[in-house]
Every structure is written in structure tokens, then in C-alpha cells.
C-alpha positions in Angstrom: -19.2 7.7 -9.5 -20.2 11.3 -8.5 -23.4 11.8 -6.5 -25.5 14.8 -7.3 -27.9 16.2 -4.7 -31.0 15.5 -6.6 -34.3 14.6 -4.8 -34.3 11.0 -6.0 -30.7 10.5 -4.9 -31.4 12.1 -1.5 -34.5 9.9 -1.1 -32.6 6.7 -1.9 -29.8 7.6 0.6 -32.3 8.6 3.3 -34.2 5.4 2.8 -31.0 3.3 3.0 -29.9 5.1 6.2 -33.3 4.8 7.7 -33.4 1.1 7.1 -30.2 0.7 9.0 -31.0 3.3 11.7 -34.6 2.5 12.8 -33.9 -0.8 14.4 -30.9 0.7 16.1 -33.1 3.6 17.2 -35.7 1.3 18.8 -33.0 -0.6 20.5 -31.3 2.5 21.8 -34.6 3.9 23.0 -35.3 0.6 24.8 -31.8 0.7 26.4 -32.2 4.3 27.5 -35.7 3.3 28.6 -34.1 1.1 31.2 -32.5 4.2 32.8 -35.8 6.1 32.5 -37.5 3.2 34.3 -34.9 3.3 37.0 -35.4 7.0 37.6 -39.2 7.0 37.3 -39.6 4.0 39.6 -37.2 5.2 42.3 -38.7 8.7 42.0 -41.9 7.2 43.5 -40.1 5.8 46.5 -38.1 8.6 48.1 -35.9 11.6 47.1 -33.0 9.9 48.8 -33.3 6.7 46.7 -33.7 8.8 43.5 -30.6 10.8 44.4 -28.7 7.6 45.0 -29.7 6.3 41.5 -28.9 9.6 40.0 -25.4 9.7 41.4 -24.7 6.0 40.8 -26.0 6.2 37.2 -23.8 9.3 36.6 -20.7 7.2 37.2 -22.1 4.2 35.5 -23.0 6.2 32.4 -19.4 7.7 32.1 -17.8 4.3 32.3 -20.4 2.5 30.1 -20.3 5.0 27.2 -16.5 5.2 27.3 -16.4 1.4 26.9 -19.0 1.7 24.2 -16.9 4.2 22.3 -13.7 2.2 22.7 -15.5 -0.9 21.3 -16.9 1.1 18.3 -13.8 0.6 16.3 -15.2 -2.7 15.1 -18.0 -0.8 13.3 -15.6 1.0 11.1 -13.3 -1.9 10.5 -16.0 -4.3 9.5 -17.8 -1.7 7.4 -14.6 -1.2 5.3 -14.2 -5.0 5.0 -17.8 -5.3 3.8 -17.3 -2.5 1.2 -14.1 -4.1 0.0 -15.7 -7.5 -0.3 -13.2 -9.0 2.2 -15.8 -11.1 4.0 -13.2 -13.8 4.9 -11.5 -11.2 7.2 -14.5 -10.4 9.3 -14.5 -13.6 11.5 -10.9 -12.9 12.6 -11.8 -9.2 13.3 -14.7 -10.2 15.5 -12.7 -12.7 17.5 -10.0 -10.2 18.2 -12.6 -7.6 19.1 -13.9 -10.0 21.7 -10.5 -10.4 23.2 -10.2 -6.6 23.3 -13.6 -6.5 25.0 -12.4 -8.8 27.8 -9.5 -6.4 28.6 -11.5 -3.2 28.2 -14.4 -4.5 30.4 -12.1 -5.6 33.2 -10.3 -2.3 33.3 -13.7 -0.5 33.3 -15.0 -2.6 36.2 -11.9 -1.7 38.3 -12.3 2.0 37.5 -16.0 2.0 38.3 -15.4 0.6 41.7 -12.6 3.0 42.4 -14.7 5.9 41.3 -17.0 5.5 44.3 -14.3 7.2 46.4 -15.3 10.5 44.8 -18.6 10.4 46.7 -16.8 10.9 50.0 -15.8 14.4 48.8 -19.2 15.7 47.5 -20.8 16.7 50.8 -23.5 14.0 50.4 -25.8 12.8 53.1 -24.4 9.5 54.5 -27.4 7.5 53.4 -27.2 8.8 49.8 -23.4 8.2 49.7 -23.7 4.6 50.9 -26.6 3.7 48.5 -24.9 5.3 45.5 -21.6 3.5 46.2 -23.3 0.1 46.5 -25.3 0.9 43.3 -22.0 1.2 41.4 -20.4 -1.9 43.1 -23.3 -4.1 42.0 -23.8 -2.8 38.5 -20.1 -3.0 37.7 -20.3 -6.8 37.3 -22.0 -6.1 33.9 -19.1 -4.2 32.3 -17.2 -7.2 30.8 -20.3 -8.7 29.2 -21.4 -5.2 28.0 -18.0 -4.8 26.2 -18.4 -8.2 24.5 -22.0 -7.4 23.6 -20.9 -4.1 22.0 -18.3 -6.0 19.9 -21.1 -8.2 18.5 -23.4 -5.2 18.2 -20.9 -3.4 16.0 -20.2 -6.5 13.9 -23.9 -7.0 13.3 -24.7 -3.4 12.4 -21.8 -3.2 10.0 -23.0 -6.2 8.0 -26.3 -4.4 7.7 -28.1 -6.5 10.2 -29.5 -4.2 12.9 -32.8 -5.9 13.9 -31.2 -8.1 16.6 -30.2 -5.0 18.4 -33.8 -3.9 18.5 -35.4 -7.1 19.5 -32.8 -7.9 22.3 -33.0 -4.3 23.7 -36.8 -4.5 23.8 -36.7 -7.9 25.6 -34.0 -6.4 28.0 -36.2 -3.4 28.8 -39.2 -5.7 29.6 -36.9 -7.8 31.8 -35.5 -4.7 33.5 -38.9 -3.3 34.3 -40.1 -6.6 35.7 -37.0 -7.1 38.0 -37.3 -3.4 39.1 -40.9 -3.8 40.0 -40.1 -6.8 42.2 -36.9 -5.5 43.8 -37.5 -1.7 44.0 -40.9 -2.0 45.6 -40.5 -5.4 47.3 -43.2 -7.4 45.5 -43.7 -11.2 45.7 -42.1 -11.3 49.1 -38.8 -9.7 47.9 -37.1 -7.1 50.1 -37.8 -3.5 49.2 -34.4 -2.6 47.8 -35.0 0.8 46.1 -31.9 2.0 44.2 -30.0 -1.3 44.8 -32.9 -3.2 43.1 -32.3 -1.1 40.0 -28.6 -2.0 40.0 -29.3 -5.7 40.2 -31.8 -5.4 37.4 -29.5 -3.6 35.1 -26.6 -6.0 35.7 -28.8 -9.0 35.0 -30.1 -7.4 31.8 -26.5 -6.8 30.5 -25.7 -10.5 30.9 -29.0 -11.4 29.2 -28.2 -9.1 26.2 -24.8 -10.8 25.6 -26.3 -14.3 25.8 -29.2 -13.4 23.5 -26.8 -11.9 21.0 -24.6 -15.0 21.0 -27.7 -17.2 20.3 -28.9 -14.9 17.5 -25.5 -14.9 15.8 -25.4 -18.7 16.1 -28.9 -19.3 14.5 -29.6 -16.4 12.1 -28.8 -17.0 8.4 -27.4 -13.5 8.0 -24.3 -14.4 9.9 -23.4 -17.7 8.1 -20.9 -16.1 5.7 -19.0 -14.3 8.4 -19.8 -16.5 11.5 -16.9 -15.8 13.9 -17.1 -18.9 16.2 -16.0 -21.6 13.8 -12.7 -22.0 15.6 -10.7 -20.9 18.7 -8.2 -18.1 18.2 -5.7 -16.6 20.7 -5.2 -12.9 20.9 -3.4 -11.3 18.0 -1.8 -8.3 19.6 -1.1 -6.3 16.5 -4.7 -6.6 15.5 -5.9 -5.7 18.9 -3.5 -2.8 19.1 -4.7 -1.5 15.7 -8.3 -1.6 17.0 -7.3 0.1 20.2 -5.6 2.9 18.3 -8.8 3.4 16.4 -11.2 2.9 19.3 -9.5 4.6 22.3 -9.8 8.1 20.7 -13.5 7.3 20.2 -13.8 6.2 23.8 -12.0 9.4 24.9 -14.4 11.4 22.7 -17.4 9.7 24.5 -15.7 10.3 27.8 -15.2 14.0 27.0 -18.9 14.5 26.6 -20.5 12.1 29.1 -18.0 12.9 31.8 -18.9 16.5 31.7 -22.5 15.6 32.1 -21.6 13.3 34.9 -19.3 15.9 36.6 -22.2 18.4 36.4 -24.4 15.9 38.2 -21.8 15.4 40.9 -21.2 19.1 41.3 -24.9 19.8 41.5 -25.2 17.4 44.4 -24.3 20.1 46.9 -27.5 21.9 46.1 -29.7 19.2 47.6 -31.8 16.3 46.5 -34.5 18.4 44.7 -31.9 20.0 42.4 -30.1 16.6 41.8 -33.4 14.9 41.0 -34.7 17.7 38.7 -31.3 17.7 36.8 -31.3 14.0 36.4 -34.8 13.9 35.0 -34.1 16.6 32.5 -30.9 14.9 31.5 -32.6 11.5 31.2 -35.3 12.8 28.9 -32.6 14.6 26.8 -30.9 11.2 26.5 -34.0 9.7 25.0 -34.2 12.3 22.2 -30.5 12.0 21.7 -30.9 8.4 20.7 -32.4 9.4 17.3 -29.4 11.3 15.9 -27.1 8.7 17.6 -28.9 6.0 15.7 -28.5 7.9 12.4 -24.8 8.3 13.3 -24.3 4.5 13.8 -26.0 3.9 10.5 -23.7 6.6 8.9 -20.6 4.7 10.1 -21.7 1.7 8.1 -22.8 3.7 5.0 -19.7 5.9 4.9 -17.3 3.0 5.8 -18.8 0.7 3.1 -18.6 3.4 0.5 -15.0 4.1 1.3 -14.2 0.3 1.4 -15.5 0.0 -2.2 -13.4 3.0 -3.2 -16.2 5.5 -3.7 -15.4 8.6 -1.6 -18.0 10.6 -3.6 -20.8 8.4 -2.2 -19.2 8.6 1.2 -19.5 12.4 1.1 -23.1 12.2 -0.1 -24.0 9.8 2.7 -22.4 12.1 5.3 -24.3 15.2 4.2 -27.6 13.5 3.9 -27.2 11.8 7.3 -26.2 15.1 9.0 -29.2 16.8 7.5 -31.6 14.1 8.7 -30.2 14.4 12.2 -30.5 18.1 12.4 -34.0 18.0 10.9 -35.2 15.7 13.7 -33.5 17.9 16.3 -35.7 20.8 15.2 -38.8 18.7 15.9 -37.6 17.5 19.3 -36.6 21.0 20.4 -40.2 22.3 19.8 -41.7 19.2 21.5 -39.6 19.6 24.7 -40.3 23.4 24.9 -44.1 22.9 24.5 -44.5 19.9 26.8 -41.8 20.4 29.5 -44.3 20.5 32.4 -46.0 17.3 31.3 -42.6 15.6 30.8 -41.6 16.4 34.4 -44.9 15.1 35.8 -44.3 11.7 34.2 -41.1 11.2 36.2 -42.0 12.5 39.7 -44.9 13.5 41.9 -42.8 16.0 43.9 -44.0 19.6 43.1 -40.6 21.2 43.7 -38.8 18.7 41.6 -41.4 19.1 38.8 -41.1 22.9 38.7 -37.3 23.0 38.6 -37.2 20.2 36.0 -39.6 22.0 33.7 -37.2 25.0 33.8 -34.1 22.9 33.0 -35.9 21.3 30.1 -35.9 24.7 28.3 -32.1 24.4 28.2 -32.4 20.8 27.0 -34.6 22.1 24.1 -31.9 24.7 23.2 -29.1 22.2 22.7 -31.1 19.6 20.6 -29.8 21.0 17.3 -26.1 21.3 18.3 -26.2 17.9 20.1 -27.7 16.2 17.0 -25.2 17.9 14.6 -22.1 17.0 16.7 -23.0 13.3 17.1 -23.9 12.8 13.4 -20.7 14.6 12.2 -18.5 12.7 14.6 -19.9 9.3 13.5 -19.5 10.2 9.9 -15.8 11.2 10.5 -15.3 7.8 12.2 -16.5 6.1 9.0 -13.4 7.7 7.4 -11.2 5.9 10.1 -10.4 9.4 11.5 -10.8 9.4 15.3 -8.2 11.7 16.8 -9.5 15.0 15.4 -13.0 14.5 16.9 -11.4 13.6 20.2 -9.5 16.9 20.3 -12.5 18.9 19.3 -14.7 17.2 22.0 -12.1 17.7 24.7 -11.9 21.4 23.8 -15.7 21.9 23.6 -16.6 20.1 26.8 -13.6 20.4 29.1 -12.4 23.7 27.7 -15.8 25.4 27.4 -18.8 23.6 28.9 -17.5 22.6 32.3 -15.4 25.7 33.1 -18.3 28.0 32.1 -20.8 25.9 34.0 -18.7 26.0 37.1 -18.4 29.8 36.9 -22.1 30.3 36.4 -23.4 27.5 38.6 -21.0 27.8 41.6 -20.1 31.5 41.2 -16.6 31.3 42.8 -15.8 34.7 44.2 -12.2 34.7 43.1 -13.3 34.9 39.5 -14.1 38.6 38.6 -16.8 37.9 36.1 -18.7 35.3 38.1 -22.3 36.1 38.9 -23.1 37.5 42.4 -24.9 34.4 43.4 -24.6 30.9 42.1 -27.1 30.0 39.3 -27.1 26.4 40.5 -28.2 23.9 37.9 -29.3 26.5 35.4 -25.7 27.9 35.2 -24.3 24.4 34.4 -26.9 23.9 31.7 -26.0 27.2 30.0 -22.4 25.9 29.9 -23.6 22.6 28.4 -25.5 24.4 25.7 -22.5 26.5 24.6 -20.1 23.6 24.8 -22.3 21.5 22.5 -22.6 24.4 20.1 -18.8 24.7 19.8 -18.5 20.9 19.2 -21.3 21.0 16.5 -19.7 23.8 14.6 -16.1 22.4 14.7 -17.1 18.8 13.9 -19.5 19.7 11.1 -16.8 22.0 9.5 -14.2 19.3 9.8 -16.5 16.7 8.2 -17.3 18.8 5.3 -13.7 19.6 4.6 -12.5 16.0 5.1 -15.2 14.5 2.8 -14.6 17.1 0.1 -10.9 16.5 0.2 -11.4 12.7 -0.1 -14.0 13.1 -2.9 -11.7 15.4 -4.9 -8.8 13.0 -4.4 -10.9 10.1 -5.6 -12.1 12.0 -8.6 -8.5 12.7 -9.7 -7.6 9.0 -9.7 
């Protein structure tokens, strides 16, 4: 049936999306809150410890989000199966997704440990290099359980059951803060471990998340119809390959974005611990606000996928446009908030005056890219609901590796062999200008692609 953009229809769709998204949002904020706690708590130990966490977390974030994107194929597959009423297919899909998770997590753990070799080429202080490398080695033991957790996460979200994500994430945050408090500062007779305490806490929480999700799926009535652990099943390679073909482009898309942010963090390291710390704080707070449009996007995958699964591309287009509008609307509010309260935000994270001042400056750039960041994540998630993943991958690669990082290097490092480079390096500010422009390119291209794709599918459906 066609969907007109009347106020009652918009309200109903916005309410349905919000019902899916708000538990995801709380869960995402709690998850990012773990990183915020790591930065805030080590920020009150020493600049060297904070720099180690910043660099280690940059590598960890790249690997973690790439794994998360690669595992996101299950969201789309299960959403389509729900829309089509093929509930008997879902347990098989989940079991194969868990086999996929084992392989993806193992490869990710190996890559994470190898990536620490990059620190030897970044002109780091020896102490920071050693602490950042050990941070990554410790935290990498959580990558296999994280991949498995994301498979169950996607399954749960796509059958419209998102509250477990929220509850488990909140419990994980509380556990993370408690372990951090003991190990970072050395309470209750524990050694004062600083950055390494953060790594241990995060790895422990990832294992907790997986175990808690397994228990929830086992006992909650919402999973009885599609419970995946009724029998043992060996890997079915065609099924796994199908999910890899859908998920790997999503993983590459996530990599394209987060690796640029990680690369910027690594390139900024040459400007000293004050710049690294200020950059990481600004980036961390931006990640908190980003969780809102990301949560809308995860809900949009379910809404769009279920509509297409039931053969209703008109409703899929309606859900895409409403979700995109909600994401951009929130971004306007967050941009104003960051611009007005940037000094107070910086003070929450650190007591170092130099770090606070530089961070407040960088948060102005973070305010600028709120709109484009929200638009690009919402549009890309809606496109994935259509089981289209390669086009967003290409767009993200162009926007971030073709625009954001090269421009950031020119402005931030000012290489003299480039004629139009500034006379002196702009340091972190130059890299953030590149990020703003890269996100804008991604937002425009992805939003345009989504509108054309959804219109084409809706017209084709109307002709049938």
C-alpha cells in the first residue's frame, strides 16, 4: 500500500522507530560510556597514560567497528525473514552467523596484535609506545566473544527485541567502571595499572556481554519461536559465504570511516601528548552524540528490511525518509549543545589547562559535522535494509580516504612538496577540517543514493 507523508503516518512511523531505537540508544551510550570512562579515569592519572589509552583505543576502535559492521549482515537477513514470515529459517541463520563470528573474531584478533607494529614508526615516547602496545595485546582477547555477541545482538534487534542490548550494556558499563576504579588507581590492594587496567576491564566486560546475552536468549519468552540452540549444526559454507558477501562491504564501510579517525589520531601523535589527549577527548564526546543517529539507523535496518520482506517497498521508502529526518533533527540539537558547552565538556574529561583549551577549540569542528555525520549513518543503514552494501562502501571509501584523510594531511602536516599546503602545519585543527568535509561528501552522496534507490523500488512495487 502507498504511504502518504501525513502527520498521523509520520507520527506512527516515528513512534515505531523510536520503540526500536531507544533501548539500542541507551545500550550504545553505555558502550561508548566505557570508552569515556577509560579516557576520563586515565586522564586523571598522567598525560602519558592517557596518550597510551588514546593510541591503543584508536587501533581497538578500528578493529572493533570493522568486526561490528561485518557481523551486521545478520540484521538485514533476519529482518527480511521476519517480514516474510519465514520464522523457521531464523535459527539456522543465527547458528551460521555464530560460526562466521568465530572466524571473523579470530582474524580480527590476529590483525589487532600485528597492528601494534605501527607504533614503532610514529615517533612515540618509549613509555607511551610500550603501554599502548600492551593495551592492544590485552584487549584483543575480547574480539572473538565480541563478534559472537554482535551476531546475537543483530538477531535480537531484527525480531524487534532490543531491550536486552540496553540492560546488558548498562550492566557492562557498571562493571567496567568498577574494574577500572580498582585497577587504574590501584584500590583494594591491586597494583596501580593505569592504561593496562582499562584494557583488562574492557576485555572482561566483552566476555560478560556475550554470556549475559546467551542467558537472556535462553530464558526470555520473546526468543522461543526462533530459539537457535535447539540442536548442533556444523558450518554451512554457502550460507556463511552469502552473509560474508553482504557483511564484508559493511565492515569495509565501517573501516573506511573509523580507520580515518584512527589514522588521524596516530598522525597527530607527533604533535605531543597535549594534542593527542585533546583530540581524543573531542573525538570521544563526538562518539557519544553519534550513538543517537546510529541507534536510529539500526532501527531503520529492521523497519526497512521487514517492510521489504513482506513485499511493501512503499512502506520501506516511507520508513527510510522518516528515519533520516529524525536523525538530522537530532543532529541540529547536538551541534548547538556542543558549540555552547564546549568548555564545560572539556573540563569533565581532564584537569590539564592546556588540554582543556585545545579540546574546546576542536569541539567546534565536532559541532560542525554533527549534521553530515547523522545523515550519512542513517542513510547508509537504510540502504543496508535493502540488502545493498557495495555502493555505500564505495561512497565511504571515496569520502574518507579520497577526501577527508588527504585533505587533513595537507592542512595538518603542511608537506612542503604540495604547492597549496599552508605555510605552517595546522596540527589537529587541519585534520578536523578534513573530517568535516569528508563527512559532508558522504552525507550528500549516501542520502542521494538512498532517495533514488527507495523511489525506484517503490515505483517497481507499484507497477506489480
